[in-house]
C-alpha positions in Angstrom: 65.5 94.4 -143.2 61.9 94.5 -143.1 60.8 91.5 -144.7 58.2 93.6 -146.5 60.6 95.5 -147.9 63.0 93.1 -149.2 61.3 91.8 -152.2 60.9 95.8 -153.5 64.2 95.9 -154.3 63.8 94.3 -157.2 61.7 96.7 -158.4 64.6 99.1 -159.0 66.1 97.0 -161.1 63.0 96.2 -163.3 62.7 99.6 -163.9 66.1 100.1 -165.6 65.6 97.3 -167.5 62.1 98.3 -168.5 63.6 102.0 -169.7 67.0 100.4 -171.4 64.6 98.3 -173.5 62.1 101.1 -174.6 65.2 103.2 -175.3 66.6 101.0 -178.0 62.8 100.3 -179.0 62.7 97.0 -179.1 59.8 95.0 -180.3 59.7 91.6 -181.0 57.2 89.6 -182.9 58.8 86.2 -183.0 56.1 83.8 -184.1 56.7 80.1 -182.9 55.9 77.4 -185.8 53.0 74.9 -185.1 53.1 71.8 -184.6 50.5 69.9 -186.7 48.4 67.2 -184.4 46.1 65.1 -186.4 43.3 62.4 -185.3 44.7 60.1 -183.0 43.8 57.3 -180.4 44.5 58.1 -176.6 48.2 58.0 -175.8 49.6 55.3 -173.8 48.5 51.8 -173.1 44.9 50.8 -171.1 47.5 50.2 -168.1 49.3 53.6 -168.3 46.2 55.3 -168.7 45.2 53.8 -165.2 47.9 55.4 -163.6 47.9 59.6 -162.7 50.2 61.4 -165.7 50.7 65.1 -165.3 52.6 67.7 -167.7 53.9 71.3 -166.5 55.5 73.3 -169.0 56.1 77.0 -168.2 57.9 80.3 -170.2 60.1 81.9 -168.1 62.7 83.0 -169.7 63.7 84.9 -172.7 64.1 82.1 -175.1 60.9 81.2 -174.1 58.9 84.4 -174.7 60.7 84.9 -178.4 59.4 81.1 -179.0 55.7 82.6 -178.9 54.0 84.9 -181.1 54.0 89.0 -179.5 51.4 91.5 -180.7 52.7 94.8 -178.6 54.6 92.9 -176.0 58.5 92.9 -175.6 60.7 90.3 -174.0 63.2 91.7 -171.2 66.5 90.0 -170.6 66.9 87.1 -168.5 64.1 86.1 -166.6 62.5 89.2 -166.0 59.6 88.6 -168.3 57.9 90.5 -171.0 56.3 93.8 -171.0 53.7 95.7 -172.9 55.4 98.3 -174.7 52.8 99.6 -176.9 48.9 98.5 -177.8 48.2 96.0 -180.3 44.6 97.5 -180.9 41.9 99.0 -178.5 38.8 97.3 -177.1 35.6 99.1 -176.3 33.3 97.9 -173.6 30.4 98.0 -175.4 31.5 96.3 -178.2 33.2 93.1 -176.5 32.1 90.2 -174.4 36.1 90.6 -173.4 35.1 92.7 -170.5 32.0 91.8 -170.0 30.6 91.5 -166.1 33.9 93.9 -165.4 33.4 96.6 -162.7 33.3 100.2 -164.1 35.8 102.3 -163.0 35.9 105.6 -162.4 38.1 108.0 -163.5 38.5 106.1 -166.8 37.3 105.8 -170.6 35.4 102.9 -171.7 38.4 102.1 -174.1 41.2 100.0 -173.3 44.6 99.6 -174.9 45.9 95.7 -175.3 48.7 93.8 -176.0 48.9 90.1 -176.3 51.5 87.1 -176.1 50.5 83.6 -177.4 52.4 80.3 -176.6 53.5 78.0 -179.5 51.5 75.1 -180.1 52.2 72.5 -177.2 51.9 69.0 -177.7 51.3 66.4 -174.6 53.0 63.6 -174.0 49.7 61.8 -173.1 45.6 62.7 -173.7 44.8 64.8 -171.0 41.5 65.5 -169.2 42.1 68.8 -167.5 44.3 71.8 -167.3 45.4 74.4 -165.2 47.2 77.8 -166.0 49.6 79.8 -163.7 50.9 83.1 -164.2 53.4 85.3 -162.1 52.5 89.0 -163.0 52.6 92.4 -162.2 49.2 94.9 -163.3 50.2 98.2 -161.8 47.6 101.7 -162.3 44.3 100.2 -163.5 45.8 97.8 -165.9 44.9 93.9 -165.7 45.3 91.1 -168.0 43.0 87.8 -169.3 44.7 84.7 -169.7 43.1 82.6 -172.4 43.5 79.0 -173.7 42.9 77.0 -176.9 42.9 73.1 -176.9 43.2 70.6 -179.8 41.8 67.2 -179.4 42.7 63.9 -180.7 40.3 64.2 -183.9 42.4 67.5 -184.8 39.6 69.7 -184.2 40.1 72.6 -181.4 38.3 73.7 -178.8 37.0 78.1 -178.7 39.2 80.3 -176.7 38.4 79.8 -173.3 38.9 82.5 -171.0 40.6 81.1 -167.6 40.7 84.4 -166.0 40.6 88.2 -165.5 43.1 89.0 -163.1 44.8 92.2 -161.8 47.4 92.4 -158.6 45.6 95.9 -157.9 42.7 97.2 -155.8 42.2 99.9 -158.2 41.6 97.9 -161.1 38.7 95.5 -162.5 37.1 92.7 -160.3 38.9 89.7 -160.5 36.9 86.9 -161.8 36.7 83.7 -163.4 34.0 83.4 -166.1 31.1 81.4 -166.1 28.8 79.7 -168.9 32.0 78.5 -171.5 31.7 75.1 -173.1 31.8 73.4 -176.2 29.6 69.9 -175.9 33.0 68.3 -175.3 34.9 70.5 -172.7 34.3 73.1 -170.4 35.9 75.4 -167.7 35.0 74.6 -164.3 36.6 78.0 -162.5 39.6 77.8 -163.0 39.9 74.5 -164.6 39.8 73.2 -168.5 38.0 70.0 -168.2 37.1 67.2 -171.1 33.6 66.2 -170.5 33.0 62.9 -169.3 30.3 61.0 -171.5 28.8 59.3 -168.3 28.5 62.8 -166.1 26.9 65.5 -166.7 28.6 69.2 -167.2 28.5 72.4 -165.7 29.3 71.0 -162.2 30.8 74.0 -159.7 33.8 72.8 -157.7 32.9 72.6 -153.8 34.9 75.0 -152.4 33.7 75.1 -148.5 30.1 75.6 -149.4 28.8 71.7 -149.5 28.2 71.4 -153.4 27.8 68.4 -155.1 30.1 68.5 -157.8 30.8 66.5 -160.9 33.6 64.1 -160.8 36.9 64.6 -162.1 39.4 62.0 -163.6 37.8 60.4 -166.6 40.4 59.5 -168.3 40.3 55.8 -168.5 36.8 55.6 -170.1 36.2 54.0 -173.5 35.5 56.7 -176.3 36.9 59.3 -174.1 37.7 62.8 -176.2 41.2 63.7 -174.8 43.0 67.3 -174.9 46.4 66.1 -177.2 47.9 70.1 -177.6 47.0 73.5 -176.3 48.1 77.0 -176.3 47.9 79.7 -173.8 47.4 83.5 -174.6 48.2 86.5 -172.4 46.3 89.6 -173.4 47.3 93.0 -171.0 45.0 95.7 -170.8 45.2 99.3 -169.8 43.3 102.3 -170.4 43.6 103.9 -173.2 46.8 106.8 -173.6 48.1 105.5 -170.4 51.6 104.9 -169.6 51.7 102.2 -167.5 53.8 98.6 -168.0 51.7 95.5 -167.1 54.4 92.8 -167.0 54.3 88.6 -167.0 57.2 86.9 -166.2 55.7 83.4 -166.1 52.9 82.0 -167.7 52.5 78.1 -167.9 50.0 75.2 -167.5 49.7 71.8 -165.5 47.8 69.3 -168.1 46.6 65.9 -166.5 45.0 62.6 -166.7 43.7 61.3 -163.4 41.9 58.3 -163.6 38.5 58.0 -161.8 39.4 56.5 -158.4 37.7 56.8 -154.9 40.6 54.8 -152.9 44.2 55.0 -153.8 46.9 53.0 -153.0 49.0 54.1 -149.7 52.6 55.2 -150.8 56.0 54.1 -148.9 57.6 56.7 -147.4 60.3 57.4 -145.7 62.1 60.3 -147.5 61.4 63.4 -145.1 60.1 61.1 -141.6 60.8 63.2 -138.7 61.3 66.5 -141.0 59.2 69.4 -140.0 59.8 73.3 -141.5 58.7 76.0 -139.2 56.1 77.5 -140.9 54.0 80.3 -139.6 50.4 79.3 -138.1 47.6 81.3 -139.3 43.8 80.3 -138.3 40.9 81.9 -140.2 38.8 81.9 -136.8 40.2 85.4 -135.6 38.6 86.9 -139.1 35.1 85.5 -138.6 32.4 88.1 -139.2 35.0 90.7 -140.6 35.5 92.1 -144.1 31.6 90.8 -145.2 32.3 91.5 -148.9 34.6 88.6 -148.9 32.3 86.7 -146.5 34.8 86.9 -143.4 36.2 83.3 -143.0 33.6 81.0 -144.9 36.4 81.1 -147.7 39.6 82.0 -146.5 41.3 78.6 -146.2 43.3 79.3 -149.7 44.0 82.9 -148.4 45.8 81.7 -145.1 47.2 78.9 -146.7 48.9 81.1 -149.4 49.8 83.3 -146.6 51.7 80.6 -144.2 53.7 79.9 -147.1 54.9 83.2 -148.1 55.4 84.1 -144.3 57.9 81.2 -144.5 60.0 83.0 -147.0 59.7 86.2 -145.4 57.5 87.8 -147.9 54.5 89.5 -146.7 52.7 92.6 -148.2 53.8 96.3 -147.1 52.1 98.4 -144.5 51.2 100.7 -147.4 49.4 97.9 -149.2 47.6 96.8 -146.3 46.6 100.5 -145.3 42.8 99.8 -146.3 43.2 97.3 -142.8 42.4 99.2 -139.6 45.0 99.5 -137.5 45.2 96.6 -134.7 43.8 94.1 -136.8 45.1 90.5 -136.1 47.0 89.0 -138.8 46.4 91.8 -141.7 48.2 90.0 -144.4 45.4 87.1 -144.2 42.8 89.6 -144.6 44.6 91.2 -147.7 45.4 87.5 -149.3 41.3 87.0 -149.0 41.0 90.5 -150.7 43.7 89.8 -153.4 42.9 86.1 -154.3 38.9 87.4 -154.6 36.9 85.5 -157.2 34.0 87.8 -157.8 32.1 85.0 -159.8 33.3 82.3 -157.6 32.2 84.6 -154.8 35.5 82.8 -152.9 39.1 82.5 -152.2 39.1 79.1 -153.9 40.4 79.8 -157.5 43.7 77.9 -157.7 45.2 79.9 -160.5 44.5 83.4 -158.9 46.2 82.2 -155.6 49.2 81.5 -156.8 49.4 84.5 -159.1 48.7 86.7 -155.4 51.6 84.6 -153.8 54.3 85.9 -156.7 52.9 89.5 -157.3 54.7 90.5 -154.2 57.6 89.8 -156.2 60.7 87.3 -155.0 58.6 84.0 -155.2 57.8 81.9 -157.9 54.2 79.9 -158.0 52.3 77.8 -159.6 49.3 74.9 -159.4 50.3 71.3 -159.9 49.4 68.1 -159.4 51.5 65.8 -157.3 51.1 61.7 -157.4 51.5 60.5 -153.9 53.1 61.7 -150.5 56.4 60.8 -151.3 56.6 63.7 -153.9 55.4 65.6 -151.1 58.1 64.7 -148.9 60.5 65.3 -151.8 59.6 68.6 -151.3 59.4 68.9 -147.8 63.3 67.2 -147.7 64.0 70.3 -150.2 62.8 72.8 -147.7 59.6 73.6 -149.3 55.9 73.8 -147.7 53.2 72.5 -149.6 49.6 74.0 -150.2 47.4 71.1 -150.7 43.6 70.6 -151.5 41.3 68.4 -149.8 37.7 67.1 -149.2 36.6 64.7 -146.9 33.7 63.8 -144.3 34.6 64.5 -140.7 34.8 60.6 -140.2 37.4 60.4 -142.9 40.0 62.2 -141.4 40.3 61.4 -137.7 40.7 64.5 -135.8 39.7 66.9 -137.7 36.4 67.7 -136.2 34.9 69.1 -139.4 33.9 68.4 -142.9 34.8 70.2 -145.9 33.7 70.1 -149.6 36.7 72.0 -150.3 39.9 73.3 -148.3 43.6 74.0 -148.4 46.0 73.2 -146.1 49.9 73.0 -145.5 51.9 70.5 -145.5 54.9 71.1 -143.0 56.7 67.8 -142.7 55.9 64.5 -141.1 56.1 62.5 -137.9 58.8 60.2 -137.2 56.3 57.2 -138.3 55.3 59.1 -141.5 52.0 60.5 -140.5 51.7 64.1 -142.3 51.8 67.4 -140.0 49.9 69.9 -141.5 49.1 73.8 -140.6 45.0 73.7 -140.9 43.6 77.3 -141.3 40.4 75.9 -139.8 41.8 75.7 -136.4 40.3 78.3 -133.9 43.4 79.6 -132.7 47.0 80.0 -134.7 48.4 78.2 -131.9 46.1 75.4 -132.8 46.3 75.2 -136.2 49.4 72.5 -136.2 48.1 69.2 -136.6 48.8 65.4 -137.2 46.4 63.8 -139.4 47.1 59.9 -140.0 49.2 59.2 -143.6 47.0 56.9 -145.1 43.7 59.0 -144.5 45.5 62.4 -145.3 46.8 60.7 -148.7 43.0 59.3 -149.5 40.9 62.6 -149.2 43.6 64.6 -151.4 44.6 62.4 -153.8 40.9 60.8 -154.7 38.6 62.0 -157.5 35.5 60.5 -156.2 33.9 60.8 -152.9 30.8 59.8 -151.1 28.7 62.4 -149.4 27.0 61.6 -145.9 23.5 61.1 -148.4 25.2 58.7 -150.7 25.6 61.0 -153.4 28.8 61.4 -155.3 31.0 64.4 -155.8 34.4 64.8 -156.8 37.9 65.4 -155.1 40.6 67.4 -155.6 43.3 64.7 -157.4 46.2 65.5 -156.1 46.1 69.3 -156.3 48.6 71.3 -154.7 50.4 75.2 -154.8 53.7 75.2 -155.0 55.3 78.7 -153.7 59.1 79.2 -153.0 62.1 81.5 -153.8 62.4 82.3 -157.6 66.1 81.4 -156.7 65.4 77.9 -155.3 66.0 75.3 -157.6 63.3 72.3 -157.3 64.5 68.9 -157.0 63.9 66.5 -160.2 60.3 65.0 -160.4 60.7 61.6 -161.3 57.5 60.0 -161.7 54.6 60.6 -164.5 52.2 61.4 -161.9 53.7 64.7 -160.6 55.5 67.3 -162.3 57.3 70.7 -161.6 
């Protein structure tokens, strides 16, 4: 069976499930009881706060969906998710900033029906400084969704409801976009990331995404007097044109909250878990796409698209020929161009939105995908040993990563394995050809440019580092091994 058609088999089953649910007129409106969060000091001892701490919570089964507050959504059996079954209300483009900046759609009215699902208040086991949401969803026709979050500070006060992204998996719907300019003086949204403002750093910096942008440093959690995120709620709002019968569906919603100490140097990991183990991940270079599809900036911001495509192909999931019909016949590696279009963030003007990349990977069905942080290359080795390639976010000067041949303010590589001596084997999309994308990088150097949160630019200015960000993309039926450290969670 052609890999492009295999995941589509799931659709028929989902249609049957939806039909049975609608026939029975199931409409669940279950409110999870909020948990009180009072004023508190930063969680943990000073020594503990010097360590990376990560917490991942995901809602993905019927029990989880029933724990939240539903307005116009219905949970489906098993892990099939929630669907929009009836409108909780309508919204007019001209009356609300929810749809401000979105593309005008030909053939639709200015009115949208919407339904919402909101998580229970989720307390964190530590005071966090950042949060990144992930979702796996389908938005047929001109439907789309928005993911929002509200945080609770240690003093019991709350943030505004921040928008983490307007998203669709359809080329015929809205412009997929993050939302600029959100903040309350204590926290802000930086593209896809909720970030606590540091008292010692200016707010409003943008992550450098292959543009050389100088950014504010992440990882401020060790500072005295720092504000922390102690709890949060997520909300997904599904939209469709008024009068439409389309059924947007979400089968996973979650978030990774973290506290990463500010650091420009990290202790090397011991390794030995997956040395000599390399996965046969297809290699994809962005070079053949140079100057192609100028609306998506050719190859200037395609490392994320190429990286996520490699892992999807490894698990035999690629877009169908119909989905790629807008790409000229004979185009080399059209799946990379498709990924670039479907992960494009119009506000960012690039493919570097972490949440959009994992949402895209899961949108073709059959895959589970989310963003998290890992604490060391030992964690990556655990996943490689389990047969899961890991997409890593790195930033570096050429002199900091021997053999790279370039500098990158923000770049994605796929870790595919380790040499017998523990060095890191990657597929690097920056290579000139697919064949040359396999690279071996020094373990110590790679761990530094991936895990640090502060880095020095050539001119001496300080910029941010990724702090261990990864994409986990895997088949839904594949269970991951346990994450057994505070610094990693999946």
